[in-house]
C-alpha positions in Angstrom: 0.0 0.0 0.0 1.3 3.4 -1.0 1.7 5.8 2.0 0.4 9.3 1.3 3.2 11.9 1.0 3.1 15.6 1.0 2.6 17.2 -2.4 5.9 18.1 -4.0 8.0 15.9 -1.9 11.3 15.5 -3.7 14.7 14.1 -2.7 18.2 14.1 -4.2 20.4 11.1 -3.4 24.1 11.3 -4.1 26.9 8.7 -4.2 30.1 10.7 -3.6 33.7 10.0 -4.8 35.9 7.9 -4.5 35.0 4.3 -5.3 35.5 2.1 -8.2 33.7 3.6 -11.2 32.7 0.3 -12.8 29.0 -0.2 -11.7 26.1 1.9 -10.5 25.7 2.5 -6.8 23.3 -0.1 -5.4 22.4 1.8 -2.2 20.8 4.9 -3.6 19.2 2.8 -6.4 17.6 0.7 -3.8 16.4 3.7 -1.8 14.9 5.2 -4.9 13.1 2.0 -5.7 11.5 2.0 -2.3 10.7 5.7 -2.1 9.3 6.0 -5.6 7.0 3.1 -4.9 5.7 5.2 -2.1 5.1 8.2 -4.3 8.3 10.1 -3.4 10.2 11.6 -6.3 14.0 11.0 -6.3 16.9 12.3 -8.4 19.9 10.1 -8.3 23.5 11.3 -8.9 26.5 9.1 -9.1 29.0 11.9 -8.4 31.8 9.3 -8.3 31.6 8.2 -11.9 30.5 11.6 -13.1 33.4 13.2 -11.2 35.9 10.9 -12.9 34.3 11.6 -16.3 34.7 15.3 -15.6 38.4 15.0 -14.5 39.3 12.9 -17.6 37.2 15.0 -20.0 39.5 18.1 -20.3 42.7 16.1 -20.2 45.2 17.6 -22.6 46.8 15.7 -25.5 49.4 16.3 -28.1 48.2 17.2 -31.6 50.4 16.1 -34.4 52.2 19.5 -34.4 52.9 19.2 -30.8 50.4 21.8 -29.5 48.1 21.0 -26.6 44.5 20.2 -27.4 41.3 19.1 -25.6 39.6 15.8 -25.9 36.6 14.7 -23.9 35.7 11.4 -22.4 32.5 11.6 -24.5 31.7 13.6 -27.5 29.3 15.7 -25.5 32.2 16.8 -23.2 33.9 18.6 -26.0 31.2 21.2 -26.3 31.2 21.9 -22.6 31.9 25.4 -21.3 35.4 26.2 -20.3 36.8 24.1 -17.6 37.0 25.6 -14.1 40.6 26.2 -13.2 41.8 24.1 -10.3 43.3 25.9 -7.2 46.9 26.8 -7.8 46.8 25.7 -11.4 49.1 27.5 -13.9 49.2 27.5 -17.7 52.6 25.8 -17.6 51.2 22.9 -15.5 48.5 22.3 -18.1 51.1 22.0 -21.0 51.9 18.5 -22.0 55.3 19.5 -23.1 56.3 19.9 -19.5 55.3 16.4 -18.6 57.4 13.2 -18.6 57.2 10.5 -21.3 54.9 8.2 -19.4 52.4 11.0 -18.7 52.5 12.3 -22.3 51.9 8.7 -23.6 49.1 8.1 -21.1 47.3 11.3 -22.1 47.8 10.6 -25.8 46.2 7.2 -25.3 43.4 8.3 -22.9 40.5 8.0 -25.3 41.7 4.6 -26.5 42.1 3.3 -22.9 38.6 4.4 -22.0 37.1 2.8 -25.1 39.0 -0.4 -24.5 37.9 -0.7 -20.9 34.3 -0.6 -22.2 34.9 -3.4 -24.7 35.4 -7.2 -24.0 38.7 -7.9 -25.9 40.9 -5.9 -23.5 40.0 -8.3 -20.7 41.7 -11.2 -22.5 44.9 -9.3 -22.9 46.4 -8.9 -19.4 49.4 -6.7 -20.4 47.2 -4.2 -22.3 44.7 -4.2 -19.5 47.3 -3.4 -16.9 48.8 -0.7 -19.1 45.4 1.0 -19.5 44.7 1.0 -15.7 48.3 2.2 -15.0 48.0 5.0 -17.5 44.6 6.2 -16.1 46.2 6.2 -12.7 49.1 8.2 -14.0 46.8 10.8 -15.5 45.0 11.2 -12.2 48.3 11.5 -10.3 49.4 14.3 -12.6 46.3 16.4 -12.6 46.9 19.8 -11.0 45.8 19.7 -7.4 47.5 19.9 -4.0 50.6 17.7 -3.9 49.4 16.3 -0.6 46.5 14.6 -2.4 46.9 11.1 -3.9 43.9 10.3 -6.1 43.3 6.9 -7.8 40.4 5.1 -9.4 39.6 3.3 -6.1 41.3 5.4 -3.4 41.7 8.9 -2.1 44.4 10.0 0.4 45.3 13.4 1.7 48.6 13.9 3.5 47.1 16.8 5.6 43.7 15.4 6.3 42.5 12.1 7.7 39.1 10.5 7.1 39.0 9.1 10.6 39.3 12.5 12.3 36.1 14.5 12.5 37.9 17.8 12.7 39.6 17.0 9.4 36.3 16.1 7.8 34.9 19.5 8.9 38.1 21.1 7.5 37.4 19.5 4.2 33.8 20.8 4.3 35.1 24.3 5.2 37.4 24.4 2.1 35.7 22.4 -0.7 37.8 24.4 -3.2 40.9 22.4 -2.1 39.3 19.1 -3.2 40.3 17.8 -6.7 36.6 17.3 -7.5 35.8 20.9 -6.9 35.7 21.7 -10.6 33.1 19.0 -11.0 31.1 20.4 -8.1 31.0 23.7 -9.9 30.5 22.6 -13.5 28.9 19.2 -13.1 27.0 18.8 -9.8 25.7 22.4 -9.4 24.0 22.5 -12.9 22.4 19.1 -12.2 20.8 20.5 -9.0 19.9 23.8 -10.7 17.6 22.2 -13.2 15.4 20.4 -10.7 13.0 21.8 -8.2 14.6 22.7 -4.8 14.8 19.3 -3.0 13.3 18.6 0.3 16.5 17.0 1.3 19.9 15.9 -0.2 21.0 12.5 1.0 24.6 11.5 0.9 25.5 7.8 0.9 28.9 7.3 2.6 30.2 3.7 2.6 33.9 3.7 2.3 36.8 5.6 3.9 38.0 6.5 0.4 34.7 8.6 0.1 34.8 10.4 3.4 37.0 13.5 2.6 35.4 14.1 -0.8 31.9 13.5 0.6 32.5 16.2 3.2 34.0 18.6 0.7 30.8 18.1 -1.3 28.7 18.7 1.8 30.5 21.9 2.4 29.9 23.0 -1.2 26.2 22.0 -1.1 25.8 23.9 2.2 27.0 27.1 0.7 24.9 26.7 -2.5 21.7 25.3 -0.7 21.7 26.7 2.8 18.1 26.0 3.4 18.1 22.4 2.2 18.3 19.6 4.7 21.4 17.4 4.4 21.1 13.8 5.5 24.2 11.6 5.8 23.9 7.8 5.9 25.5 4.6 4.7 27.6 1.8 6.0 30.6 3.9 7.2 28.2 6.3 9.0 26.5 3.4 10.6 29.9 2.0 11.8 30.8 5.4 13.2 27.6 5.8 15.1 27.6 2.2 16.5 31.0 2.7 18.2 30.9 2.8 22.0 30.2 6.3 23.3 29.6 7.6 19.8 28.5 11.2 19.4 27.5 13.5 16.6 30.6 15.5 15.6 28.9 17.2 12.6 26.1 19.1 14.3 25.6 22.4 12.4 26.9 21.0 9.1 24.8 17.8 8.7 21.1 17.9 9.7 20.6 14.2 10.2 22.9 11.2 10.6 21.2 7.9 9.7 22.6 4.7 11.3 21.3 1.7 9.5 18.4 1.6 7.1 17.2 4.9 5.9 13.9 4.2 4.1 11.7 4.8 7.1 13.4 8.1 8.0 13.4 9.5 4.4 9.8 8.4 3.9 8.7 10.1 7.1 10.6 13.2 6.1 8.7 13.2 2.8 5.4 12.6 4.5 5.9 15.6 6.7 7.3 17.6 3.8 10.4 18.7 5.7 9.2 19.1 9.2 12.2 20.7 10.9 13.7 21.8 7.6 16.3 24.5 7.8 14.9 28.1 8.0 16.8 31.0 6.7 20.0 28.9 6.5 20.1 28.1 10.2 19.8 24.7 11.8 16.4 24.2 13.3 17.0 22.4 16.5 20.1 20.3 16.5 21.3 17.3 14.5 19.3 14.1 14.7 20.8 10.6 14.9 18.3 8.2 13.5 19.5 4.7 14.6 17.5 1.7 13.5 19.5 -0.8 15.5 17.3 -2.4 18.2 17.2 -5.5 20.2 16.3 -8.8 18.5 12.9 -8.8 20.3 11.9 -5.5 18.8 10.2 -5.5 15.4 11.8 -2.4 14.1 14.0 -2.7 11.1 17.7 -3.5 11.9 20.8 -2.4 10.0 22.5 -4.5 7.4 26.2 -4.2 7.5 29.2 -6.4 6.9 33.0 -6.3 6.9 33.1 -8.6 3.8 31.0 -6.5 1.6 29.9 -2.8 2.1 26.6 -2.0 3.7 24.4 -0.6 1.0 23.9 3.0 1.9 20.8 3.9 3.9 18.8 0.9 2.8 16.9 -2.0 4.3 16.0 -5.4 3.0 12.3 -5.8 4.0 11.5 -9.5 3.6 13.1 -12.3 5.5 11.3 -15.2 3.9 13.7 -17.8 2.7 14.6 -18.7 -0.8 11.9 -21.1 -2.0 12.5 -24.6 -3.1 10.6 -24.1 -6.3 10.4 -21.0 -8.5 7.0 -19.5 -8.9 5.8 -17.3 -11.7 7.4 -13.9 -12.1 3.9 -12.5 -12.4 2.6 -14.2 -9.2 1.9 -11.9 -6.3 4.5 -12.0 -3.6 3.2 -13.5 -0.4 4.2 -12.9 3.1 5.8 -16.0 4.7 6.6 -16.1 8.4 9.3 -18.6 9.4 9.4 -20.5 12.6 12.4 -22.5 13.8 11.1 -25.4 11.8 10.5 -23.6 8.5 7.4 -22.0 7.0 4.7 -21.2 9.5 2.3 -19.7 7.0 2.0 -18.5 3.4 3.6 -20.3 0.4 5.4 -23.6 1.0 9.1 -23.0 0.9 12.5 -24.0 2.0 13.8 -22.4 5.1 17.5 -21.6 4.7 18.8 -23.8 7.4 22.3 -24.0 6.1 24.3 -26.8 4.6 23.2 -29.7 6.7 22.0 -31.1 10.0 23.1 -29.4 13.2 23.5 -26.0 11.5 23.4 -23.2 14.1 23.8 -20.1 11.9 21.5 -17.1 11.7 17.7 -17.5 11.5 15.5 -15.5 9.1 13.2 -12.8 10.4 9.9 -11.7 8.8 9.5 -8.2 7.4 7.7 -6.4 4.6 8.6 -7.1 1.0 11.1 -4.6 -0.5 10.8 -2.7 -3.7 12.9 -3.3 -6.8 16.0 -1.2 -7.1 15.9 1.6 -9.7 19.0 1.9 -11.9 17.4 3.9 -14.7 19.3 7.1 -13.8 22.6 5.5 -14.5 23.6 5.1 -18.1 25.9 2.1 -18.8 28.4 4.2 -20.7 29.2 6.1 -17.4 31.1 3.1 -16.1 34.4 1.4 -16.9 33.2 -2.0 -17.8 32.6 -3.9 -21.0 28.8 -3.8 -20.4 26.4 -2.8 -17.8 26.8 -4.5 -14.4 23.7 -5.1 -12.4 24.3 -5.1 -8.6 21.7 -6.9 -6.6 21.3 -8.0 -3.0 19.1 -11.1 -2.3 19.6 -10.9 1.5 20.8 -8.6 4.3 22.9 -10.0 7.1 24.8 -13.3 7.0 23.3 -16.8 7.1 26.4 -18.1 9.0 27.0 -15.1 11.3 29.4 -16.9 13.6 32.9 -15.7 12.5 34.9 -14.0 15.3 35.6 -10.3 14.8 32.6 -9.8 12.4 30.0 -7.1 13.0 27.2 -9.4 12.1 28.2 -11.5 15.1 28.8 -8.6 17.5 25.6 -6.7 16.6 23.4 -9.8 16.2 22.0 -8.6 13.0 19.3 -11.0 11.8 19.6 -12.7 8.5 17.0 -11.3 6.1 16.7 -13.2 2.7 14.2 -12.2 0.1 11.8 -14.9 -1.2 12.7 -16.6 -4.4 9.8 -15.2 -6.4 10.9 -11.7 -5.4 14.5 -12.3 -6.4 13.7 -13.7 -9.8 11.0 -11.1 -10.5 13.4 -8.3 -9.7 16.2 -9.8 -11.8 13.7 -10.4 -14.7 12.6 -6.8 -14.6 16.1 -5.3 -14.2 17.7 -7.4 -16.9 15.0 -6.2 -19.3 15.6 -2.6 -18.3 19.4 -2.7 -18.2 20.4 -5.5 -20.6 23.4 -6.2 -18.3 26.6 -8.0 -19.2 26.9 -9.2 -15.7 25.0 -9.6 -12.4 26.9 -8.9 -9.2 25.2 -10.5 -6.2 26.0 -8.2 -3.2 25.1 -10.7 -0.4 27.6 -11.1 2.4 27.5 -14.7 1.5 25.1 -16.2 -1.1 23.1 -18.8 0.9 23.0 -22.5 -0.1 19.3 -22.1 -0.9 19.9 -19.1 -3.2 22.7 -21.0 -5.0 20.4 -24.0 -5.4 17.6 -21.8 -6.8 19.9 -20.3 -9.3 21.2 -23.7 -10.4 17.6 -24.8 -11.0 16.4 -21.6 -12.7 19.1 -19.8 -14.7 18.7 -16.0 -15.0 20.1 -15.9 -18.5 22.9 -13.5 -17.6 26.5 -14.3 -16.3 26.7 -13.7 -12.6 29.1 -13.8 -9.6 29.0 -13.3 -5.9 30.5 -14.2 -2.5 29.8 -17.7 -1.2 30.9 -19.7 1.9 32.9 -22.9 1.5 30.4 -25.7 2.1 29.8 -29.3 1.0 27.3 -28.0 -1.5 30.1 -26.5 -3.6 32.2 -29.6 -3.2 29.8 -31.5 -5.4 31.1 -31.5 -9.1 27.6 -32.0 -10.5 26.2 -29.1 -8.6 29.1 -26.9 -9.7 28.4 -27.8 -13.3 24.8 -26.8 -12.8 25.9 -23.5 -11.4 28.1 -22.9 -14.4 25.3 -23.7 -16.7 23.1 -21.2 -14.9 25.6 -18.4 -15.6 28.0 -18.5 -12.6 31.3 -17.1 -13.8 33.1 -16.6 -10.5 32.6 -17.2 -6.8 34.4 -15.2 -4.2 35.5 -17.5 -1.3 36.7 -16.3 2.1 39.2 -19.0 2.9 41.2 -16.7 5.2 43.8 -19.4 6.2 45.2 -22.7 5.1 45.7 -23.8 8.7 42.9 -25.7 10.3 43.7 -24.6 13.8 43.4 -20.9 12.8 40.1 -21.5 11.0 38.7 -23.2 14.0 39.8 -20.4 16.3 38.1 -17.9 14.1 34.9 -20.0 14.0 34.9 -19.9 10.2 33.1 -23.3 9.9 35.5 -24.3 7.1 37.2 -27.7 6.8 40.3 -27.6 4.7 39.6 -31.0 3.1 36.2 -29.6 2.0 37.9 -26.4 0.8 40.2 -28.4 -1.4 37.3 -30.3 -3.0 35.4 -27.1 -3.5 38.3 -25.5 -5.4 38.8 -28.5 -7.6 35.1 -28.9 -8.3 34.8 -25.2 -9.3 37.9 -25.5 -11.5 36.5 -28.6 -13.2 33.1 -26.8 -13.8 34.8 -23.7 -15.3 34.0 -21.4 -12.4 36.8 -19.1 -11.3 37.6 -19.0 -7.6 38.5 -15.6 -6.2 40.1 -16.5 -2.9 40.5 -14.1 0.1 43.3 -14.7 2.5 43.8 -12.9 5.9 47.2 -12.9 7.6 48.1 -11.8 11.1 45.0 -12.9 13.0 45.5 -13.5 16.7 45.4 -17.3 16.2 48.1 -17.3 13.5 51.9 -17.5 13.8 54.6 -17.8 11.2 54.3 -21.6 10.8 50.5 -21.3 10.4 51.0 -18.7 7.8 53.5 -20.9 6.0 50.9 -23.7 5.9 48.5 -21.2 4.2 51.2 -20.5 1.6 51.6 -24.3 1.1 47.8 -24.8 0.7 47.5 -22.0 -1.9 50.5 -23.2 -3.8 49.1 -26.8 -3.9 45.8 -25.5 -5.3 47.3 -22.7 -7.4 45.9 -24.1 -10.7 42.4 -24.1 -9.1 42.6 -20.6 -7.8 41.8 -17.9 -10.4 42.5 -14.8 -8.4 43.7 -13.8 -4.9 43.1 -11.0 -2.4 45.7 -10.9 0.3 45.0 -8.8 3.4 46.5 -7.9 6.8 44.2 -8.4 9.8 42.9 -5.3 11.6 41.3 -5.7 15.0 37.8 -4.0 15.0 37.4 -1.5 17.8 34.1 -3.2 18.8 35.9 -6.4 19.5 38.8 -5.0 21.5 37.0 -5.2 24.9 36.2 -8.9 24.5 39.3 -10.1 22.6 41.4 -10.5 25.7 44.2 -8.7 23.8 46.3 -5.8 24.9 45.2 -3.0 22.5 46.2 0.6 21.7 44.9 3.1 19.2 46.4 3.4 15.7 46.0 7.2 15.7 44.3 10.1 17.4 41.4 9.7 15.0 38.1 9.9 16.9 36.3 8.0 14.1 38.8 5.1 13.8 37.1 1.7 13.5 40.2 -0.4 14.3 42.8 -0.7 17.0 46.3 -2.1 17.2 47.1 -5.0 19.4 49.9 -7.0 20.9 49.9 -10.3 19.1 49.7 -13.2 21.6 52.2 -15.2 19.5 54.6 -12.3 18.8 53.5 -12.2 15.2 53.7 -8.4 14.9 52.3 -6.4 12.0 55.8 -5.4 10.9 56.8 -9.1 10.8 53.6 -10.0 8.9 54.2 -7.3 6.3 57.7 -8.6 5.8 56.4 -12.1 5.5 53.8 -11.1 2.9 56.3 -9.1 0.8 58.9 -11.9 0.9 57.5 -15.4 1.3 53.9 -14.9 0.1 54.0 -12.5 -2.9 57.3 -13.8 -4.2 56.3 -17.5 -4.1 56.2 -18.4 -7.8 52.8 -20.1 -7.7 51.2 -17.2 -5.8 52.9 -14.6 -7.9 51.4 -16.1 -11.0 47.9 -15.8 -9.5 48.5 -12.2 -8.4 49.7 -11.3 -11.9 46.4 -12.4 -13.4 44.3 -10.6 -10.7 43.1 -7.3 -12.1 44.8 -4.3 -10.4 42.6 -1.6 -8.8 39.2 -3.0 -10.0 40.1 -6.5 -8.6 37.0 -8.7 -8.1 34.8 -6.2 -10.0 36.7 -6.8 -13.3 37.8 -10.4 -12.6 34.6 -12.0 -14.0 35.3 -10.4 -17.4 38.9 -11.7 -17.2 37.5 -15.1 -16.3 35.2 -15.0 -19.4 38.3 -14.4 -21.4 36.9 -11.1 -22.8 34.6 -13.1 -25.0 30.9 -13.6 -25.1 29.3 -16.1 -22.7 25.8 -17.5 -23.2 24.4 -19.2 -20.1 21.4 -21.4 -20.1 18.1 -19.7 -20.1 
């Protein structure tokens, strides 16, 4: 049922820089789908991809006679009004003749690199792919902005400002002209906002630390241009900040509302009241509000969905917790409400409760809620992204069906597992694939449940897909893996973490190394690439355990397509219960991690040395790392796994 909203209710939702510009932002698309279904108009802006397009657009190149010229990322960019001069930029700095050979070559090949990254053949040519990514990074590094700034396609660092210090974020907001995206704010973002009716609120979705400084620079810019407009800040990173012990609101006076957890209810209530408490005359109307949706498990309010394995998706909520059904129903059939008891379905359609991989499973239970709306990606043209075709991000569940791993927020916060029903998942995918004609579906679930994988194996979606999955007996079955491949599965991301059984048991990973071995070989035989995640330096690990991980990976190197190697950070929320001696990394009041004295003397410095020497230089591991796409990593790996060619799954 549509909830009445005030006439003229209109919101602008923005995804800020910097994150990988290869697929549309799932969070604000999901928010928009929900709000528009309730009659609330939304304008969506991917300021990240638009910002990169703007920065690349006016890049100079050599003409044949050696004089500098202009070439845009798209033909439309060539007719744009004159570029805003960056702070401190001089004419000499814009002249290619003053640049080194690598930078001149990179700028000369800019258009070709951008075209190639949007076409399949490049992904079957690793050397050319790496050159294209390196050249784009070189161009970004040489654009004229403060020398303290390091801007990449997936990262943003400032030698003077830290994203984990609130005073530095406020400083970024106070001087937006110092941010490298400021020219885009002026000539790209401001005109977009000028052509729409004054919004009731502007929502900023902040999920990664790499977005924080640019997001606050954007907020400072928006505050000067739209002093009467309410600014709402939410997303996974904001949720993490506000869920820390003794958290406070350090942004009062700049941000009107901080949203911890799902934001649909807050934004819908804001639209229903048409801005009750909206700024008057440019002044704050009564103090910043923290809207926190985290409640006890016995409360029926909507909890947050957040993970350390995959980002929380902005200010969104997954509304239905009915399990993936054992049989697919018609896409046109009405979605029923199913309430799950400990023994499965209590009412509604017959279905299969997601009780895990086998008897005795004690993972997370599902929890009933209202059915969610379909995400809306229509505001994001495919050509905006660096990928050989549109990527469709989709989340079939919130939370984690395992939810037992130590040091995981899902465990600490007791977030319930909230899967969508099968008919909802397949109806959404059917609608979205018709709208977007995607080259790839990216399942955003923390871990795709066994029931979801089984449903996809039975009912192919007709588009190649990939996602994160846990290592279970289900994936060790060669026949099942072949069915997954036939359904379109190109790649599965697997959180192996360690090749030492004692370490896995201490972390409560629920992984048996013998099963992991069978999973890797079964996936390999079926033609599904395995993107394996390793985590070194955990409290249970020592050097010998780490060497056993190296041995396991080397022994399975031909079955591992790609690797992600990471150094363990102890989450601040776990410090009090870890039994470890801890200390802060920095003076940042927003830091989410703490340093600790390793109980086995396996210090971070020693772990880094080990990674640089024994891990990354191991011939078998080095070969895997060479074929792992740089910068875009798992987002581009499926295209590499497809060999850059076309793939036609069963339909």
